[in-house]
Each structure stands twice: as structure tokens, then as C-alpha cells.
C-alpha positions in Angstrom: -0.1 0.0 -0.2 1.4 3.4 -1.1 2.5 6.2 2.0 0.2 8.8 2.8 3.3 11.0 1.3 4.0 9.5 -1.9 2.7 10.6 -5.0 -0.7 9.5 -6.1 -0.9 6.2 -8.0 -1.7 6.7 -11.3 -4.8 4.8 -12.5 -4.9 2.9 -16.0 -7.7 1.6 -18.0 -7.1 -1.7 -19.0 -10.5 -3.5 -20.1 -13.7 -2.3 -21.6 -17.2 -3.7 -21.6 -20.8 -2.4 -22.9 -24.0 -3.7 -23.4 -26.3 -0.7 -25.4 -28.7 0.2 -27.4 -26.5 0.7 -30.6 -24.0 -3.0 -29.7 -24.1 -5.7 -27.8 -20.2 -5.1 -26.6 -17.9 -2.4 -26.4 -16.1 -2.6 -29.9 -19.4 -3.1 -31.9 -20.9 0.1 -29.5 -17.9 1.9 -30.7 -18.4 0.7 -34.5 -22.0 2.2 -34.5 -21.4 5.3 -32.5 -18.5 6.0 -34.8 -20.5 6.3 -38.0 -23.2 7.8 -36.5 -25.5 5.0 -36.2 -29.1 5.3 -33.8 -30.1 2.8 -31.5 -33.6 4.5 -30.8 -36.1 2.6 -32.3 -40.3 2.3 -31.7 -41.3 0.2 -28.7 -43.5 -2.7 -30.0 -44.7 -4.3 -26.3 -48.2 -4.5 -25.5 -47.6 -2.2 -22.6 -47.2 0.6 -24.5 -50.9 0.7 -25.6 -52.2 -1.0 -23.0 -50.8 2.2 -20.8 -51.7 4.7 -23.8 -48.2 5.9 -23.4 -47.0 9.4 -25.0 -44.0 8.3 -25.8 -43.8 5.3 -27.8 -40.0 5.0 -28.4 -36.6 4.5 -26.7 -33.2 3.2 -27.2 -33.7 -0.2 -26.1 -30.5 -3.0 -25.8 -29.6 -3.9 -28.8 -28.4 -7.4 -27.9 -30.7 -9.4 -25.1 -28.3 -10.5 -22.0 -30.3 -14.2 -22.4 -27.6 -14.7 -25.4 -24.7 -14.9 -23.2 -26.2 -15.5 -19.8 -26.9 -18.9 -18.1 -31.2 -19.1 -17.7 -30.6 -19.3 -14.2 -28.2 -15.9 -14.3 -31.1 -14.0 -16.4 -33.9 -15.4 -13.8 -32.1 -14.1 -10.8 -30.9 -10.7 -11.6 -33.0 -7.9 -12.7 -32.5 -6.8 -16.2 -30.1 -4.0 -14.8 -28.1 -6.9 -12.8 -28.0 -8.6 -16.2 -26.4 -5.7 -18.2 -23.8 -5.5 -15.6 -22.7 -9.2 -15.9 -22.5 -8.9 -19.5 -20.4 -5.9 -19.5 -18.2 -7.0 -16.4 -17.6 -10.0 -18.4 -16.5 -8.4 -21.1 -14.3 -6.2 -19.5 -12.7 -8.7 -17.5 -11.8 -10.8 -20.4 -10.7 -8.0 -22.4 -8.2 -6.8 -19.6 -7.2 -10.1 -19.8 -8.6 -11.9 -16.8 -6.1 -10.5 -14.2 -4.6 -12.3 -11.7 -5.3 -10.4 -8.3 -5.6 -11.1 -4.9 -9.6 -11.1 -3.9 -8.7 -8.4 -1.3 -7.5 -6.2 -3.6 -10.3 -6.5 -6.2 -13.5 -4.1 -5.7 -16.2 -3.1 -7.9 -18.2 0.6 -7.8 -21.1 -0.1 -10.2 -23.7 3.0 -10.0 -27.3 2.7 -11.2 -29.6 5.6 -11.1 -32.9 3.7 -10.5 -32.4 0.1 -9.7 -34.5 -2.8 -10.2 -37.7 -1.1 -11.3 -38.5 -4.4 -13.7 -38.0 -6.7 -10.3 -40.0 -4.0 -8.2 -43.2 -3.8 -10.2 -43.9 -7.0 -11.4 -43.8 -8.4 -8.0 -46.1 -6.1 -7.2 -48.1 -7.1 -9.6 -47.6 -10.6 -8.2 -48.4 -9.9 -4.9 -51.5 -7.9 -6.1 -52.9 -10.9 -8.1 -51.4 -13.8 -7.2 -50.8 -13.1 -3.1 -47.6 -13.5 -1.2 -47.2 -17.2 -1.9 -46.1 -16.6 -5.4 -43.6 -13.5 -4.8 -40.2 -14.6 -6.0 -38.0 -15.0 -2.8 -35.1 -13.4 -4.3 -37.1 -10.2 -5.1 -35.4 -7.9 -2.4 -31.8 -8.4 -3.6 -32.7 -8.2 -7.5 -34.5 -4.8 -7.1 -32.1 -3.2 -5.0 -29.7 -0.5 -6.3 -26.3 -2.3 -5.3 -27.8 -5.4 -6.8 -25.5 -5.2 -10.2 -22.4 -4.6 -7.9 -23.1 -7.6 -5.6 -23.7 -9.5 -8.6 -20.7 -8.6 -10.2 -18.2 -8.7 -6.7 -19.7 -12.5 -6.4 -18.6 -13.2 -10.2 -15.4 -12.0 -9.6 -14.7 -12.6 -6.0 -14.0 -9.0 -5.6 -13.4 -8.5 -1.5 -12.4 -5.0 -1.5 -15.5 -3.1 -1.9 -18.8 -3.7 -3.8 -20.0 -0.2 -3.8 -23.3 1.6 -5.8 -23.6 5.0 -5.8 -27.0 6.2 -6.6 -26.8 9.6 -8.0 -29.1 9.4 -11.1 -27.8 10.1 -14.0 -24.5 10.8 -12.5 -24.4 7.4 -11.1 -21.9 5.7 -13.5 -19.4 8.0 -13.6 -19.9 8.4 -9.5 -18.7 4.8 -9.7 -15.9 5.4 -11.9 -14.7 8.4 -9.5 -15.1 6.4 -6.7 -13.0 3.3 -7.9 -10.5 6.0 -9.0 -10.0 7.3 -5.4 -10.3 3.8 -4.1 -6.9 2.8 -5.9 -5.3 5.7 -5.1 -5.9 5.6 -1.7 -4.5 1.9 -1.4 -7.7 0.2 -1.2 -7.8 -2.0 -4.0 -5.4 -2.7 -7.0 -7.9 -3.6 -9.6 -11.6 -2.0 -10.0 -14.6 -2.6 -12.1 -16.2 0.3 -12.5 -19.4 2.0 -14.2 -22.6 1.8 -14.5 -25.7 0.1 -15.1 -29.8 1.0 -16.2 -32.9 -0.9 -17.2 -35.5 1.5 -16.8 -37.6 1.3 -19.8 -40.9 0.4 -17.9 -44.2 2.1 -18.6 -43.9 3.6 -15.5 -41.0 5.5 -15.7 -41.6 6.4 -19.4 -44.6 8.2 -18.2 -43.5 9.7 -15.4 -40.7 11.8 -17.2 -43.3 12.0 -20.1 -45.5 13.6 -17.1 -42.3 16.0 -16.3 -42.5 16.7 -20.4 -38.7 15.9 -19.8 -39.2 13.3 -22.9 -38.9 13.7 -26.6 -42.5 13.4 -28.4 -41.2 12.8 -31.6 -43.0 9.4 -31.9 -43.2 9.7 -35.7 -39.2 9.4 -36.4 -37.5 8.1 -33.3 -34.3 7.8 -34.5 -34.3 11.7 -35.1 -35.9 12.9 -31.5 -32.4 12.8 -29.5 -30.9 16.2 -31.0 -28.8 17.7 -29.1 -28.0 21.4 -29.5 -30.5 21.4 -32.1 -33.1 24.4 -31.9 -35.8 22.3 -32.5 -34.9 19.9 -29.4 -37.7 18.6 -27.4 -36.7 16.3 -24.7 -34.4 13.3 -24.2 -34.8 9.8 -25.3 -35.2 7.2 -22.4 -32.4 4.4 -23.2 -31.0 1.3 -21.5 -27.8 -0.7 -21.0 -24.5 -0.8 -19.3 -20.6 0.7 -19.5 -17.8 -0.8 -17.5 -14.1 -0.5 -17.2 -11.6 -2.3 -15.6 -9.4 0.3 -13.7 -5.7 -0.6 -12.6 -2.7 0.6 -10.5 -0.1 1.3 -13.4 2.5 -0.8 -11.2 -0.2 -3.4 -11.1 -1.1 -3.4 -15.0 2.8 -3.2 -15.9 3.8 -5.9 -13.9 1.7 -8.1 -16.0 2.1 -6.9 -19.8 -1.2 -5.2 -19.8 -2.6 -3.4 -22.8 -3.5 0.1 -21.6 -6.3 1.9 -23.2 -5.5 5.0 -21.6 -5.5 6.9 -18.0 -8.6 7.9 -15.5 -6.6 11.0 -14.4 -9.3 13.2 -12.3 -12.4 13.2 -11.0 -14.7 16.3 -10.2 -17.6 16.3 -7.9 -20.0 19.3 -7.5 -23.7 19.9 -6.1 -26.0 22.7 -7.2 -28.0 22.7 -4.3 -30.7 24.7 -7.1 -33.5 22.6 -7.4 -34.8 18.8 -7.2 -34.5 18.1 -11.3 -33.1 21.3 -13.0 -29.6 22.4 -12.8 -27.8 25.6 -11.9 -28.6 28.1 -15.1 -25.5 29.2 -15.0 -23.6 26.3 -14.9 -21.8 27.1 -11.4 -21.7 23.9 -10.2 -20.8 22.3 -13.7 -18.0 24.3 -14.4 -16.4 23.5 -11.0 -16.6 19.9 -11.4 -15.2 20.6 -14.6 -12.5 22.4 -13.1 -11.7 20.1 -10.0 -11.2 16.9 -12.4 -8.4 18.8 -14.1 -6.5 19.8 -11.1 -7.0 16.4 -9.7 -5.5 15.1 -13.0 -2.7 17.1 -12.8 -4.0 18.9 -16.4 -4.2 22.2 -17.1 -7.5 24.4 -18.9 -6.1 24.1 -22.2 -4.7 20.5 -21.9 -8.3 19.7 -22.9 -9.0 18.8 -26.4 -12.2 17.1 -26.0 -15.5 17.0 -24.4 -17.9 14.3 -24.5 -20.7 16.1 -22.9 -23.7 15.2 -20.9 -26.0 16.8 -23.7 -29.3 15.2 -23.1 -31.5 17.2 -25.7 -33.7 19.1 -23.2 -34.0 22.9 -23.9 -32.9 24.1 -20.8 -30.0 21.3 -20.3 -28.1 21.8 -23.1 -27.8 25.6 -22.7 -26.7 25.2 -19.0 -24.4 22.8 -19.7 -22.9 25.3 -22.9 -22.2 28.2 -19.9 -20.7 25.7 -17.4 -18.0 24.9 -20.4 -17.7 28.6 -21.4 -17.3 29.3 -17.3 -14.6 26.7 -16.8 -12.6 27.3 -20.3 -13.3 30.9 -20.8 -11.6 31.7 -24.3 -10.2 28.1 -24.8 -13.2 26.9 -25.0 -13.7 27.7 -28.7 -10.3 25.2 -29.3 -12.4 22.1 -27.5 -14.3 19.7 -29.8 -17.5 18.4 -28.1 -19.4 15.8 -28.9 -22.9 14.2 -27.8 -23.2 10.6 -28.1 -26.8 10.4 -26.3 -27.6 11.8 -30.3 -27.5 7.7 -30.8 -27.9 5.9 -27.5 -30.3 8.1 -26.1 -30.1 8.8 -22.6 -29.0 5.7 -20.3 -29.9 7.4 -16.6 -27.1 5.8 -14.2 -25.7 4.1 -17.0 -25.2 7.1 -19.3 -21.8 8.8 -17.2 -20.1 5.1 -17.3 -21.0 4.3 -21.3 -19.6 7.9 -21.9 -16.2 7.5 -20.0 -16.1 4.4 -22.1 -16.6 6.0 -25.4 -14.1 8.6 -24.1 -11.4 6.6 -23.3 -12.3 4.9 -26.7 -12.2 8.3 -28.4 -8.5 8.9 -26.9 -7.3 5.4 -27.9 -8.3 5.6 -31.1 -7.6 9.5 -31.8 -11.1 10.0 -33.4 -14.2 11.9 -32.0 -17.6 10.5 -33.1 -20.3 12.9 -34.5 -23.3 14.2 -32.8 -26.1 13.2 -35.0 -29.3 15.2 -35.7 -28.0 18.4 -35.8 -29.8 20.0 -38.2 -29.4 23.6 -36.9 -27.6 24.6 -34.0 -29.1 27.0 -31.4 -26.7 29.9 -31.6 -27.0 30.6 -28.1 -25.1 27.1 -27.9 -21.8 28.5 -29.5 -19.7 25.1 -29.3 -17.5 23.5 -31.7 -19.8 20.3 -32.3 -18.5 17.4 -34.2 -21.1 16.9 -36.4 -21.4 14.9 -40.1 -18.9 12.4 -39.8 -16.0 11.7 -37.1 -13.1 14.0 -36.7 -9.8 12.8 -36.1 -7.3 13.8 -33.0 -3.5 14.8 -33.3 -2.0 11.4 -34.4 1.4 12.1 -32.1 0.1 14.6 -29.2 -0.7 13.3 -26.1 -4.6 14.2 -25.6 -6.9 14.9 -22.5 -10.5 14.9 -22.5 -13.5 15.7 -20.0 -16.5 13.5 -19.8 -19.6 15.2 -18.3 -22.4 13.5 -16.2 -25.1 15.7 -14.1 -28.1 14.5 -12.1 -31.4 14.9 -10.8 -30.6 16.3 -7.4 -28.3 18.7 -8.7 -25.5 16.5 -8.8 -22.3 17.1 -11.2 -19.5 14.7 -12.0 -16.5 15.3 -14.0 -14.0 12.7 -15.4 -10.9 13.6 -16.7 -8.8 10.7 -18.9 -5.8 10.8 -21.2 -3.9 9.5 -23.4 -0.9 7.0 -22.0 2.8 6.5 -23.4 
């Protein structure tokens, strides 16, 4: 364990896993995102008409977990846990299944809502069939830390099984917690990120009642349109994004392939409103500034931002103000993208997936485009990558920021950099 006087341990990214609306793995997700392919499509389930839902589309998972999980694993895990297991196993294999003492291996997987499908399905069982028919594993399946627990059991991870619950910043906060755990010596390796499975009639109806969702039922693949003057709300999505994070010395000792470095985290809270972010972006700006400082970087080192950019009229504008507040004149030199335009908003998994995509952006030195941006809002004066992917410098060291903001006024920013 490093002494309290030593320099902070560098934390590197050695494995990536994802299951998303555009792909069943991290590579297939990256391939789709790189070419601007939307994963948003109509909902065809009977419950859409049964409940007369006002929004009839979503970013549904591309590949069923049943294709890779055993039947008993599907039965005993809420869909949010199933997604986490799929992504964790991919990330672990991608990292080379590192040999690590169980007491030095931890898990930090956030979820904003938890097992909503299990909770409401089993409530219906209780209501219609009685208490004897309620599934015995209902509680561990519905609890938000169920996915983290399932992954820790799967990998025999004993350094901790944590679950930050901070709305749409949950997955990013999980990665920030993992960074801190490795730095302070609690673990050498962490599996970290977020998962969410909330494409259910109740969340859809509730978000629609808030007028938070886009209502473009006639053209769902064009509904998520960050920064566009005609944006009218976010598109709900589902899935998981996870990373294997390691202390640099541990990764080098085993000859691991390194995608990049998770270099810093910044967190703040607005204390402004339960759902709306502070309109001038003060808290969001502070999170970005703290992430960059924590990484030992300067503002001018940042070449790219994967923005939170949900496609809500107010939220996109507040984040734009936050970016200007944090970076000042350097804002014009930063290339911004909004990958929710393709995946929809994965709620508690959003920041984690977007951190995975940011790591791949730096690794491949290519920024994915923002799609559906036909007429950029003049108040959003950012250099947004549109049309097609944009190449980054092939030689220079690069750094990027990934933003995640959530209900309750939560702000999390992660700073990533290339590794040499």
C-alpha cells in the first residue's frame, strides 16, 4: 500500500465492456457510434398501448443478455444486473482476466433507479396472485446495489462492492470512486461503471408527465437532437458501461494492454432545484475544473469534451454556459460531441458508457459525431463535431473531459488522458 506521502498512484484503463442500444459489446458500440448510427427505435411491447403511453420509443438494448447469460442468471437478476454482468465479463476478458488477490479487487457500479422491473413485476404478482407467489430473490434483485453485488460475486471481488446512487451521474461517480479507491490503496484493480434498465411504463409515464421526454413518435431515430433549435427532450435508453481500472504498476507488472488513463475526478452539487441544474452552470463548471486539477492538467490540455447533452432545451444551454465558465477563451479550441444523440439517455449508466466512449475516442484518436444536429442553437456556441467523425492529433498527448449531471443537482466530471 502506498504511503500517505507518496505521489498519487496513476490509474490506467485496461478493459472495456458495454451493452447498449447500438451494440452488444464495447467494440460494436464504438463502431456504430463512430459512424453516427442511431439505436433509438419504436417500442413494440403490448404495454405501450395498454397504458396509452404518450411516448412510444426508446433506446432499447441491442442484444438480449439471454444470448450470453445462463438461464439461471437471467432468472436471478433484474435486467439491470443482467446488463452489468454482460459488460463486466466483457471488460474482465478484455483486460486479460488479471490475476489479483480477491482482497485487492473491488467493484463500484452505480445505478440511478435500480431494479424497477423486478419491483413492479413482483408487486403485480403480490396484488394478483398473493404473497406465496412472490419470488424469494425479489429484494436482492430490486435493490440498486444488486448489480454491484452480482459482479463482485462473479469475480470474487472482496475489496468492496459499492453502488453510488446519484441519478444520471451514478455511473460516472462509480468510476470516480474506483479511482479514489485505487489511489488510496484500498484496491489494486476495480471494475467500475454503471447500469440501468428503466424502459418500463412507469418511468416513461413519469418522465413524460414532467415534459422531459421528446415526443417525436413519428421519427424516433431523429428524436435525440442535442444542441438543435428543435430539441424537445431526452430519449430514455438502457444498458451498461464498465471499465477495468488498475494501478499503473499492477498493470505494467503483468504486461497489460492500456487504453489510457483515468486521471481525475471532480464532483459538486448545485443545491438549486430537485430536477433542474443551476442555469449558469456554476456547479458543473466547478466539477470540470476540479477534475482537470485532480488530473494534474491545465485547462488548455483539454482537447475534447463528451458532453452530458441530453437534448433538453434548458439542460444543453446550462452545460454550454458551464463549459464557457470553466474554459473561457479556450472553449473555442475544444471539440465537443454528444453521443446521447445515438444511444439515448441511459440514466445511471450514461456517464459510464460515455466514459468508455471517451476512452476509445482518445485511444483511436477519433471523435464520434453528434447526429440530428440540423440547425445548431445560436446560444450554444460550441465547436460541435457533426456529420462525420473528426480525427485528433496522431502524435500529441491528449486529454478529455466527460460530463455527467443528475437530478438532485449532482455534477460529476471525469478527466481522461492518453497513456505513454
